[in-house]
C-alpha positions as CSV (number, residue, x, y, z in Angstrom):
1,X,0.3,0.1,0.4
2,X,1.0,3.7,0.0
3,X,2.3,5.5,3.3
4,X,2.3,8.8,4.6
5,X,4.6,10.3,7.3
6,X,4.9,14.2,8.7
7,X,6.6,16.6,10.8
8,X,4.2,18.9,12.7
9,X,6.1,21.9,14.9
10,X,4.2,23.7,17.6
11,X,7.1,26.2,18.2
12,X,6.8,27.8,15.0
13,X,9.9,26.6,13.6
14,X,10.0,25.2,9.8
15,X,9.7,21.7,9.2
16,X,13.0,20.5,7.9
17,X,12.9,18.9,4.4
18,X,15.8,16.7,4.8
19,X,14.3,15.4,8.0
20,X,11.4,14.4,6.3
21,X,12.9,13.3,3.5
22,X,14.6,11.0,5.9
23,X,11.8,9.5,7.0
24,X,9.9,9.2,3.8
25,X,13.1,7.0,2.3
26,X,12.8,4.4,5.3
27,X,9.4,3.3,3.5
28,X,10.6,4.4,-0.3
29,X,9.3,0.9,-1.4
30,X,5.3,2.1,-0.5
31,X,6.1,4.9,-3.3
32,X,6.7,3.3,-6.9
33,X,4.1,6.2,-7.9
34,X,6.4,9.1,-6.4
35,X,7.1,10.6,-3.1
36,X,5.1,13.7,-2.9
37,X,5.9,16.6,-0.7
38,X,3.6,19.4,1.1
39,X,5.5,22.1,2.9
40,X,4.4,25.1,4.7
41,X,6.0,26.6,7.4
42,X,5.8,24.7,10.4
43,X,4.4,21.9,8.3
44,X,5.6,18.7,6.3
45,X,3.6,15.8,5.1
46,X,5.0,13.4,2.3
47,X,2.7,11.1,0.8
48,X,4.3,7.7,-0.6
49,X,1.8,6.7,-3.4
50,X,1.2,3.3,-4.9
51,X,-1.7,3.5,-6.7
52,X,-3.3,0.3,-7.5
53,X,-6.4,1.4,-9.2
54,X,-7.2,1.7,-13.0
55,X,-7.8,5.1,-13.4
56,X,-6.1,7.3,-10.6
57,X,-8.8,7.7,-7.7
58,X,-6.6,5.7,-5.4
59,X,-3.7,8.5,-5.9
60,X,-1.9,9.1,-2.6
61,X,-1.0,13.2,-2.7
62,X,-1.2,15.8,0.0
63,X,-4.5,17.7,-0.2
64,X,-4.6,21.1,0.9
65,X,-7.5,23.2,1.8
66,X,-6.1,26.8,1.5
67,X,-9.7,28.7,2.7
68,X,-9.9,26.4,6.1
69,X,-6.1,26.1,6.4
70,X,-6.1,22.4,6.2
71,X,-3.3,19.8,5.2
72,X,-4.8,16.3,4.9
73,X,-2.9,13.0,4.1
74,X,-4.6,9.6,3.6
75,X,-3.7,5.6,2.7
76,X,-6.7,5.0,2.1
77,X,-9.2,2.8,0.1
78,X,-12.8,3.5,0.2
79,X,-16.1,1.6,-0.1
80,X,-18.5,3.8,-0.1
81,X,-17.7,6.5,-2.6
82,X,-20.9,7.5,-3.6
83,X,-22.1,8.2,0.2
84,X,-19.0,10.3,0.8
85,X,-19.3,12.3,-2.3
86,X,-23.0,12.9,-1.3
87,X,-21.8,14.1,1.9
88,X,-19.5,16.6,0.5
89,X,-21.5,17.6,-2.3
90,X,-19.7,16.4,-5.0
91,X,-21.3,15.7,-8.2
92,X,-18.0,14.2,-10.1
93,X,-17.5,11.2,-8.3
94,X,-15.5,8.7,-11.0
95,X,-13.2,11.8,-11.1
96,X,-12.4,12.4,-6.9
97,X,-9.7,10.5,-5.2
98,X,-10.4,8.3,-2.5
99,X,-8.6,11.0,-0.3
100,X,-10.5,14.0,-1.6
101,X,-13.8,11.9,-0.8
102,X,-12.7,10.9,2.7
103,X,-11.8,14.9,3.6
104,X,-15.2,15.5,2.2
105,X,-16.7,13.4,4.9
106,X,-14.9,14.5,7.5
107,X,-15.8,18.3,6.9
108,X,-19.0,17.7,6.6
109,X,-20.1,15.3,9.4
110,X,-17.4,16.5,11.9
111,X,-16.8,13.6,14.6
112,X,-18.7,11.1,13.2
113,X,-17.2,11.8,10.1
114,X,-14.2,8.5,10.6
115,X,-17.5,6.1,11.5
116,X,-19.1,7.0,8.3
117,X,-15.9,6.1,6.3
118,X,-16.0,2.3,4.6
119,X,-12.8,0.6,3.8
120,X,-9.0,0.7,4.9
121,X,-7.3,3.9,5.4
122,X,-5.0,5.6,8.1
123,X,-4.9,9.5,7.6
124,X,-3.6,12.9,9.5
125,X,-5.9,15.8,9.3
126,X,-3.9,19.1,10.3
127,X,-6.5,21.7,11.2
128,X,-4.2,24.7,11.4
129,X,-6.8,27.2,12.7
130,X,-7.2,25.1,16.0
131,X,-3.5,24.2,15.7
132,X,-4.9,20.4,16.1
133,X,-3.8,17.3,14.6
134,X,-6.2,14.1,14.0
135,X,-5.1,10.8,13.2
136,X,-7.1,8.1,12.3
137,X,-6.9,4.5,11.5
138,X,-9.4,2.1,9.9
139,X,-11.6,-0.5,12.3
140,X,-10.3,-3.7,11.2
141,X,-6.7,-2.9,11.6
142,X,-5.7,-3.2,7.6
143,X,-3.7,0.0,7.5
144,X,-0.9,1.2,10.5
145,X,-0.3,4.6,11.7
146,X,2.3,5.7,14.5
147,X,3.1,9.0,16.0
148,X,5.6,10.6,18.8
149,X,4.4,13.3,20.5
150,X,7.3,15.9,21.9
151,X,7.0,19.4,23.7
152,X,7.8,21.2,20.6
153,X,6.6,18.7,17.7
154,X,4.7,15.6,16.5
155,X,5.8,13.2,14.1
156,X,3.7,10.7,12.4
157,X,4.3,8.0,10.0
158,X,3.0,4.7,8.3
159,X,5.8,2.9,10.2
160,X,7.6,3.3,13.6
161,X,11.0,3.0,11.7
162,X,9.9,6.3,9.4
163,X,10.4,7.7,13.0
164,X,13.3,6.6,14.2
165,X,14.5,8.3,11.0
166,X,13.7,12.1,12.7
167,X,16.2,14.3,14.2
168,X,16.9,13.2,18.5
169,X,14.3,10.5,18.5
170,X,16.1,7.7,21.2
171,X,15.5,4.1,20.4
172,X,14.3,2.4,23.7
173,X,13.1,-1.4,23.5
174,X,10.1,-1.6,25.4
175,X,10.3,-5.1,27.4
176,X,6.4,-4.9,27.7
177,X,6.0,-5.4,23.9
178,X,8.5,-7.8,24.0
179,X,6.9,-10.2,27.0
180,X,3.9,-9.7,25.1
181,X,5.3,-11.2,22.1
182,X,7.0,-14.1,24.0
183,X,3.1,-14.8,25.4
184,X,2.0,-16.1,22.4
185,X,2.6,-13.5,20.3
186,X,-0.8,-11.8,21.2
187,X,0.4,-8.1,21.1
188,X,-2.6,-6.1,21.8
189,X,-2.9,-2.8,19.4
190,X,-1.5,0.3,20.6
191,X,1.9,-2.2,22.0
192,X,5.1,-0.9,20.2
193,X,8.4,-2.4,20.5
194,X,9.9,1.4,20.7
195,X,9.5,3.3,24.1
196,X,8.1,6.8,23.0
197,X,6.5,5.6,20.2
198,X,2.6,5.5,19.7
199,X,0.4,3.0,17.6
200,X,-3.1,4.6,16.5
201,X,-5.7,1.7,17.2
202,X,-8.0,0.2,14.8
203,X,-11.2,1.9,15.2
204,X,-9.8,5.1,16.8
205,X,-9.3,9.0,16.2
206,X,-6.5,10.1,18.4
207,X,-6.4,14.0,18.7
208,X,-3.3,15.9,19.4
209,X,-2.9,19.8,20.3
210,X,0.1,21.4,21.1
211,X,0.6,21.7,25.1
212,X,-1.9,18.8,25.9
213,X,-1.8,15.4,26.5
214,X,-3.0,13.2,23.3
215,X,-7.1,12.6,23.3
216,X,-7.8,9.5,21.6
217,X,-11.4,8.0,21.0
218,X,-13.2,5.2,19.9
219,X,-15.5,6.1,16.5
220,X,-16.8,2.7,16.0
221,X,-17.5,-0.5,18.0
222,X,-20.1,-3.4,16.7
223,X,-23.2,-3.0,18.9
224,X,-23.7,-6.0,21.7
225,X,-27.3,-5.5,21.5
226,X,-28.1,-5.8,18.1
227,X,-29.0,-9.5,17.2
228,X,-30.4,-10.4,13.8
229,X,-33.8,-12.9,13.4
230,X,-34.3,-14.5,10.4
231,X,-36.6,-17.1,9.4
232,X,-34.6,-19.6,8.5
233,X,-30.5,-20.0,8.2
234,X,-30.9,-19.5,4.2
235,X,-31.8,-16.0,4.9
236,X,-28.4,-15.7,7.1
237,X,-26.6,-17.3,4.2
238,X,-28.3,-14.9,1.4
239,X,-27.2,-12.1,3.5
240,X,-23.4,-13.1,4.0
241,X,-22.8,-13.9,0.4
242,X,-24.5,-10.6,-0.4
243,X,-21.5,-8.9,1.7
244,X,-18.9,-11.0,0.8
245,X,-20.0,-10.2,-3.1
246,X,-19.8,-6.4,-2.1
247,X,-16.5,-6.6,0.0
248,X,-14.8,-8.9,-3.0
249,X,-16.3,-6.5,-5.8
250,X,-14.9,-3.0,-3.6
251,X,-11.6,-4.8,-3.5
252,X,-11.6,-5.4,-7.3
253,X,-11.1,-1.8,-8.4
254,X,-7.9,-2.5,-9.5
255,X,-5.8,-3.0,-12.8
256,X,-5.9,-6.6,-14.2
257,X,-4.7,-8.9,-13.3
258,X,-5.5,-9.1,-9.6
259,X,-4.0,-12.3,-7.4
260,X,-5.1,-14.5,-5.2
261,X,-3.1,-16.6,-2.3
262,X,-5.1,-19.5,-2.7
263,X,-5.2,-22.8,-0.9
264,X,-8.2,-25.5,-0.9
265,X,-9.9,-24.2,2.3
266,X,-12.8,-22.7,2.3
267,X,-11.3,-18.8,2.9
268,X,-9.7,-18.1,-0.4
269,X,-11.6,-20.4,-2.1
270,X,-14.3,-18.1,-1.5
271,X,-12.5,-14.9,-2.1
272,X,-12.0,-16.5,-5.5
273,X,-14.7,-17.8,-6.6
274,X,-16.5,-14.6,-6.5
275,X,-13.9,-12.7,-8.1
276,X,-14.3,-15.3,-10.7
277,X,-17.9,-15.4,-10.8
278,X,-17.9,-11.5,-11.3
279,X,-15.5,-11.6,-13.7
280,X,-17.7,-13.9,-15.6
281,X,-20.5,-12.0,-15.4
282,X,-18.9,-8.4,-16.3
283,X,-16.0,-8.2,-18.7
284,X,-14.6,-5.1,-16.7
285,X,-14.1,-6.9,-13.6
286,X,-10.3,-7.7,-13.4
287,X,-9.6,-11.3,-14.1
288,X,-7.6,-13.4,-11.4
289,X,-4.1,-15.3,-11.0
290,X,-3.7,-17.5,-8.5
291,X,-0.1,-18.5,-6.5
292,X,-0.9,-21.7,-4.5
293,X,1.6,-23.8,-2.9
294,X,2.3,-27.6,-3.3
295,X,3.6,-30.3,-1.3
296,X,5.1,-33.1,-3.0
297,X,7.3,-34.1,-0.6
298,X,4.2,-34.1,2.2
299,X,1.2,-35.5,0.7
300,X,-1.4,-34.8,4.0
301,X,-0.3,-30.9,3.4
302,X,-1.7,-30.7,0.0
303,X,-4.4,-29.0,-1.2
304,X,-3.7,-28.6,-5.0
305,X,-7.1,-31.0,-6.0
306,X,-9.3,-28.2,-4.4
307,X,-7.6,-25.8,-5.6
308,X,-7.9,-26.6,-9.3
309,X,-11.7,-27.7,-8.6
310,X,-11.8,-23.5,-7.9
311,X,-9.3,-22.4,-10.4
312,X,-10.5,-24.4,-13.4
313,X,-13.7,-23.8,-13.0
314,X,-13.8,-20.4,-13.2
315,X,-10.2,-20.0,-15.7
316,X,-8.1,-18.9,-13.1
317,X,-4.5,-19.4,-14.2
318,X,-2.1,-21.2,-10.9
319,X,1.3,-20.5,-10.2
320,X,2.5,-23.2,-8.4
321,X,4.9,-22.9,-5.9
322,X,7.0,-26.0,-4.5
323,X,6.6,-26.1,-0.7
324,X,10.0,-27.8,-0.4
325,X,11.5,-24.5,-1.5
326,X,10.1,-22.3,0.9
327,X,11.3,-24.1,4.0
328,X,11.4,-21.3,7.2
329,X,14.7,-20.0,8.4
330,X,16.5,-22.0,5.5
331,X,17.3,-19.1,3.5
332,X,18.5,-15.7,5.7
333,X,17.1,-13.0,3.0
334,X,13.6,-14.6,2.9
335,X,12.9,-14.6,6.6
336,X,14.5,-11.6,7.6
337,X,12.1,-9.5,9.9
338,X,10.9,-6.0,9.9
339,X,12.3,-3.3,11.5
340,X,9.3,-2.2,13.5
341,X,8.3,-5.1,15.3
342,X,9.3,-8.8,15.6
343,X,6.4,-10.4,14.2
344,X,7.1,-12.6,11.5
345,X,5.6,-15.8,9.5
346,X,6.7,-18.8,10.1
347,X,6.0,-19.2,6.0
348,X,7.3,-16.0,4.8
349,X,9.4,-17.5,2.1
350,X,6.3,-18.7,0.4
351,X,4.7,-15.2,0.6
352,X,7.8,-13.8,-0.7
353,X,7.8,-16.4,-4.2
354,X,4.5,-15.7,-4.2
355,X,4.1,-12.1,-4.0
356,X,7.5,-11.8,-6.3
357,X,6.0,-13.9,-9.1
358,X,2.5,-11.7,-9.0
359,X,5.1,-8.7,-9.3
360,X,6.5,-10.1,-12.5
361,X,2.9,-10.8,-13.7
362,X,1.7,-7.2,-13.5
363,X,-0.2,-8.0,-10.3
364,X,-1.3,-4.8,-8.2
365,X,-3.3,-5.9,-5.3
366,X,-3.0,-9.8,-4.1
367,X,-6.1,-10.9,-2.5
368,X,-6.0,-13.2,0.5
369,X,-8.5,-15.0,3.3
370,X,-7.0,-14.2,6.4
371,X,-9.8,-13.3,8.7
372,X,-12.3,-16.4,7.0
373,X,-11.4,-18.5,10.1
374,X,-12.3,-16.2,12.6
375,X,-14.9,-14.5,11.2
376,X,-17.0,-18.2,10.2
377,X,-14.9,-20.7,12.0
378,X,-12.6,-20.6,14.9
379,X,-14.8,-23.6,17.1
380,X,-17.1,-20.7,18.6
381,X,-19.6,-23.5,19.5
382,X,-23.2,-22.7,20.4
383,X,-25.2,-25.6,22.0
384,X,-27.3,-23.3,24.2
385,X,-28.1,-21.2,21.3
386,X,-29.8,-24.6,19.5
387,X,-31.5,-25.6,22.1
388,X,-32.8,-21.8,22.9
389,X,-34.4,-22.0,19.3
390,X,-35.9,-25.4,20.0
391,X,-33.1,-27.2,17.9
392,X,-32.9,-30.2,20.3
393,X,-31.8,-33.2,17.8
394,X,-29.5,-30.8,16.4
395,X,-27.7,-29.5,19.7
396,X,-27.5,-33.5,20.7
397,X,-25.9,-34.1,17.4
398,X,-23.5,-31.6,17.8
399,X,-22.3,-32.5,21.1
400,X,-21.9,-35.9,20.2
401,X,-20.0,-34.7,17.3
402,X,-17.6,-32.6,19.9
403,X,-17.1,-35.7,22.3
404,X,-15.8,-37.6,19.2
405,X,-13.6,-34.8,17.8
406,X,-11.9,-33.9,20.7
407,X,-12.3,-37.2,22.8
408,X,-14.5,-36.0,25.5
409,X,-16.2,-38.1,27.8
410,X,-20.0,-37.5,27.6
411,X,-20.2,-35.5,31.4
412,X,-17.1,-33.3,29.9
413,X,-18.8,-32.5,27.0
414,X,-21.9,-31.3,28.9
415,X,-19.9,-29.6,31.4
416,X,-17.6,-27.6,28.8
417,X,-20.1,-27.0,25.9
418,X,-23.8,-26.8,27.9
419,X,-23.2,-25.9,31.6
420,X,-20.4,-23.6,31.8
421,X,-21.7,-21.5,28.8
422,X,-25.1,-21.6,30.7
423,X,-24.0,-20.4,33.9
424,X,-21.6,-17.6,32.3
425,X,-24.9,-16.4,30.1
426,X,-26.6,-16.2,33.7
427,X,-23.7,-14.3,35.7
428,X,-23.5,-10.6,35.2
429,X,-20.3,-9.2,33.6
430,X,-19.2,-7.6,36.9
431,X,-19.7,-11.3,38.7
432,X,-17.7,-13.1,35.9
433,X,-15.0,-10.2,36.6
434,X,-14.2,-10.6,40.1
435,X,-14.6,-14.5,40.1
436,X,-11.4,-14.2,37.9
437,X,-9.9,-11.9,39.7
438,X,-10.3,-13.7,43.1
439,X,-8.9,-17.0,41.4
440,X,-6.0,-14.8,40.1
441,X,-5.4,-13.6,43.8
442,X,-5.6,-17.3,44.8
443,X,-2.9,-18.5,42.5
444,X,-0.7,-15.5,43.3
445,X,-0.5,-17.0,47.2
446,X,0.4,-20.4,46.0
447,X,3.6,-21.3,47.7
448,X,5.2,-21.7,43.9
449,X,5.5,-19.8,40.6
450,X,2.1,-20.0,39.3
451,X,1.7,-17.8,35.6
452,X,-1.8,-16.3,35.3
453,X,-3.3,-14.5,32.4
454,X,-1.5,-13.5,29.1
455,X,2.1,-14.6,30.8
456,X,0.9,-18.4,31.1
457,X,1.3,-18.7,27.5
458,X,4.7,-17.9,27.7
459,X,7.3,-20.9,27.1
460,X,8.9,-22.7,29.9
461,X,12.4,-21.2,29.0
462,X,11.1,-17.3,29.2
463,X,11.8,-16.3,32.7
464,X,9.7,-15.5,35.4
465,X,11.4,-12.3,36.7
466,X,11.2,-10.9,33.0
467,X,7.7,-11.8,32.9
468,X,6.9,-10.3,36.3
469,X,9.5,-7.1,35.4
470,X,7.4,-6.6,32.0
471,X,4.3,-6.3,34.5
472,X,1.6,-7.6,31.5
473,X,-2.1,-7.4,32.9
474,X,-4.2,-10.2,34.6
475,X,-6.3,-10.3,31.1
476,X,-6.2,-9.5,27.6
477,X,-7.5,-6.1,26.5
478,X,-9.7,-7.9,24.1
479,X,-11.3,-10.2,26.8
480,X,-12.2,-7.1,28.7
481,X,-13.8,-5.8,25.7
482,X,-15.6,-8.8,25.1
483,X,-17.3,-8.6,28.5
484,X,-19.9,-6.5,27.1
485,X,-21.6,-9.1,25.4
486,X,-24.3,-10.9,26.8
487,X,-24.2,-14.2,25.7
488,X,-20.7,-16.5,25.8
489,X,-21.2,-17.5,22.1
490,X,-20.7,-13.6,20.8
491,X,-18.0,-13.4,23.4
492,X,-16.1,-15.8,21.6
493,X,-16.7,-15.1,18.2
494,X,-15.6,-10.9,19.2
495,X,-12.6,-12.3,21.2
496,X,-11.7,-14.4,17.5
497,X,-12.7,-11.6,15.1
498,X,-10.6,-8.9,16.8
499,X,-7.8,-11.1,18.1
500,X,-4.8,-9.2,18.6
501,X,-2.9,-11.9,17.0
502,X,-4.6,-11.7,14.0
503,X,-4.6,-7.9,13.9
504,X,-0.8,-8.1,13.9
505,X,-0.8,-10.7,11.2
506,X,-2.8,-8.7,9.1
507,X,-0.3,-5.6,9.8
508,X,2.8,-7.8,8.9
509,X,1.4,-9.3,5.6
510,X,0.7,-5.4,4.6
511,X,4.4,-4.5,5.1
512,X,5.6,-7.7,3.5
513,X,3.1,-6.7,0.3
514,X,4.2,-3.4,0.2
515,X,8.2,-4.3,-0.1
516,X,7.0,-6.1,-3.5
517,X,4.9,-2.9,-4.5
518,X,2.1,-4.6,-4.2
519,X,-1.5,-3.5,-2.2
520,X,-3.1,-6.1,-0.1
521,X,-7.1,-7.1,0.1
522,X,-8.9,-9.6,2.7
523,X,-12.5,-8.9,1.7
524,X,-13.5,-11.3,4.9
525,X,-11.7,-7.7,7.1
526,X,-14.6,-5.9,6.0
527,X,-16.1,-4.2,9.1
528,X,-19.7,-5.1,7.8
529,X,-19.4,-8.7,8.0
530,X,-17.5,-8.2,11.2
531,X,-21.3,-6.8,12.3
532,X,-23.4,-9.5,10.5
533,X,-21.5,-12.2,12.1
534,X,-21.4,-11.3,15.4
535,X,-25.3,-10.2,14.9
536,X,-26.2,-13.8,13.7
537,X,-26.9,-17.0,16.4
538,X,-23.7,-18.6,16.1
539,X,-25.2,-22.0,15.9
540,X,-25.7,-20.9,12.3
541,X,-22.1,-19.7,11.8
542,X,-20.0,-22.5,12.8
543,X,-20.5,-26.2,13.8
544,X,-18.3,-29.3,14.7
545,X,-20.9,-31.0,12.6
546,X,-20.5,-28.6,9.3
547,X,-17.4,-26.5,10.3
548,X,-17.7,-23.2,8.6
549,X,-21.3,-24.0,8.0
550,X,-22.8,-20.6,6.9
551,X,-19.7,-19.7,4.9
552,X,-20.3,-22.9,2.7
553,X,-24.4,-22.2,2.4
554,X,-23.5,-18.9,1.0
555,X,-21.6,-20.4,-1.9
556,X,-24.6,-22.7,-3.0
557,X,-24.6,-21.6,-6.7
558,X,-21.3,-19.8,-6.9
559,X,-18.5,-22.0,-5.8
560,X,-18.4,-25.6,-7.7
561,X,-20.6,-27.7,-5.4
562,X,-17.5,-30.6,-5.0
563,X,-15.2,-27.5,-4.0
564,X,-17.6,-26.5,-1.3
565,X,-17.8,-30.0,-0.1
566,X,-14.2,-30.9,0.0
567,X,-13.1,-27.7,1.3
568,X,-11.2,-28.1,4.5
569,X,-8.1,-26.7,6.6
570,X,-5.0,-28.3,6.2
571,X,-2.1,-27.1,8.3
572,X,1.2,-26.7,6.6
573,X,3.0,-26.9,9.8
574,X,4.7,-30.3,9.0
575,X,7.1,-27.9,7.0
576,X,7.9,-26.0,9.7
577,X,8.5,-29.4,11.8
578,X,10.6,-30.3,9.3
579,X,12.9,-27.3,9.0
580,X,13.6,-27.5,13.0
581,X,14.7,-31.0,12.7
582,X,16.4,-30.7,9.5
583,X,17.0,-28.4,6.8
584,X,17.3,-25.4,9.4
585,X,18.8,-27.4,12.3
586,X,22.1,-25.9,12.2
587,X,20.8,-22.5,11.8
588,X,17.9,-22.6,15.0
589,X,20.5,-23.8,17.3
590,X,22.8,-21.2,16.5
591,X,19.8,-18.9,17.4
592,X,19.8,-20.5,20.8
593,X,23.7,-20.3,21.2
594,X,25.2,-16.6,22.5
595,X,21.6,-15.5,22.6
596,X,20.6,-11.8,22.3
597,X,17.3,-12.7,24.2
598,X,19.2,-14.4,26.9
599,X,21.6,-11.2,27.2
600,X,18.7,-9.1,27.4
601,X,17.1,-11.3,30.1
602,X,14.4,-12.5,28.7
603,X,14.7,-16.5,28.6
604,X,17.0,-18.9,30.0
605,X,19.1,-20.4,27.1
606,X,19.6,-23.5,29.0
607,X,16.0,-24.5,29.3
608,X,15.5,-23.5,25.9
609,X,18.5,-25.7,24.6
610,X,17.5,-28.3,26.2
611,X,13.8,-28.7,25.3
612,X,14.8,-28.3,21.8
613,X,16.9,-31.5,21.8
614,X,14.6,-33.4,23.2
615,X,12.2,-32.3,20.9
616,X,14.4,-32.9,17.6
617,X,15.1,-36.9,19.5
618,X,11.3,-37.1,19.7
619,X,11.4,-36.8,23.6
620,X,9.4,-33.7,24.0
621,X,5.9,-33.0,21.7
622,X,6.3,-29.4,19.6
623,X,6.6,-26.5,21.9
624,X,6.0,-22.9,20.9
625,X,9.3,-21.7,19.6
626,X,8.4,-19.4,16.9
627,X,8.2,-16.7,19.2
628,X,11.7,-16.8,20.3
629,X,13.0,-17.7,17.1
630,X,11.9,-14.9,15.1
631,X,12.7,-12.4,18.0
632,X,16.1,-13.4,18.1
633,X,16.3,-12.9,14.3
634,X,15.1,-9.3,15.2
635,X,17.0,-8.6,17.8
636,X,20.3,-9.7,16.2
637,X,19.8,-7.5,13.1
638,X,18.3,-4.2,14.5
639,X,19.7,-4.3,18.3
640,X,23.3,-5.9,18.0
């Protein structure tokens, strides 16, 4: 995607061009279509342009309203262009850029403006008469935005490392972010790896005025009380299909061809099928090209049969990428982390291979199905909802399948999936929170160290004294926010959709794609779909008997029936485990030897090495080693 950065000086001194140019240069790959600057005394703004649209409406340039003395910069893809044009009284909607329409809506709607913007965006709006800077980021976190407030100036940028390029910005490691990372990589939005740099949270607008503390306010949250009550499940499926079609269509405002990272699973197959179906109905819709993993040496991971059921049906050419050429940690360059944070996918080599091939094919936008799993899967079971709806036989079958799949006794299944959710729904949120706090106090009073809350996810090699020093809270912010939902199943769905791990993963993928000059699109990360799914009866969305039930039914008449039946979730984990034991074993051992993580007091190197050796000898099961490995890679490269 594009990028923005800027300097606003509160002391009236002019913004230094050389300084802003250094900030822009740190993310120059975001500006293949040029870097555009605007300077006006104490204000300096840069836009790094990557316009994937065929008509220039995605252009990223500084906008200046001289009459009102406003300066606006946005990295954006806007969905509701017509509504924004009407609000700003623009007749020539087709010629207006997304940024122009966004600014019009913000000026027209005031504080309600950010919440009325649909799409993926991050913006900065400087109001000179008010001496006020407003920064905001889209609700689903597809765009990033960081800032630093100093007594005499404020800096903002798409990437944290751009702010580090400014004069006098210290480079200090935030140990709390490290602790979150080592505790399951569930780093909450707003937590940055550099002390003194802040992150605008998704769905939040930050207002900064000279001499005052920055003020943040949410401009959108899903409504916990909203419920949909349709006559039958077919209506829910039709509604989801309508939303998915709109989400895919909005993101197909791009040059042809569009790319898609296509597996044989439900999430990406849904996106590819809708895009192929739309292209067949309207020639102006861009054609698709698929980039897919194939596993010859690990047939249990291979999904090419279902990939071709979808691709061949819609005439989508498939570029096959052999998994055996993309082992994690084998190619140093392919596994290099970004400077902003250590979050890296163990399957980054595949992403680089796919994006590199797509760039050569002229692809401007790569489609993914990132949030499909948390929107319509994720094992959110709602047996009480089935019973409340009078679906007794279905509830019986669901409990039986849960017992079979999880190898639980009948009593254990009833307790976990029926009694516990019912009791949780009956207790008010205040009582649930109080009960958890009592339990945590009892754990803290135990004679030996018992990790509670997020820290409990950290591996045994992570030092207890470090976790205590970092001071993680007793609960994740996303779980605190989920307490607003009155029923257990929607609470769990909310936690899935707004999972910090998923949020961080989407941001990470955007950076990797931008490095190849390609924008990303994830139709599943659409706020309208999130609102709908959260308002649905959860037993319609996903069940143990029929995984991703609603998404499959929404594809009737679009995706080939054989592909709907065969779509399944296949984990490529064997590739990662094979790398640890074989092709990357020497690299892994090196990363554990004279470890920077150990030098900084984060881990116990001896414990880690001993546990890894037992895993390699098949004397211990796999454990969550990846957070430590990618943190070590990051520290060695950026904190030598």
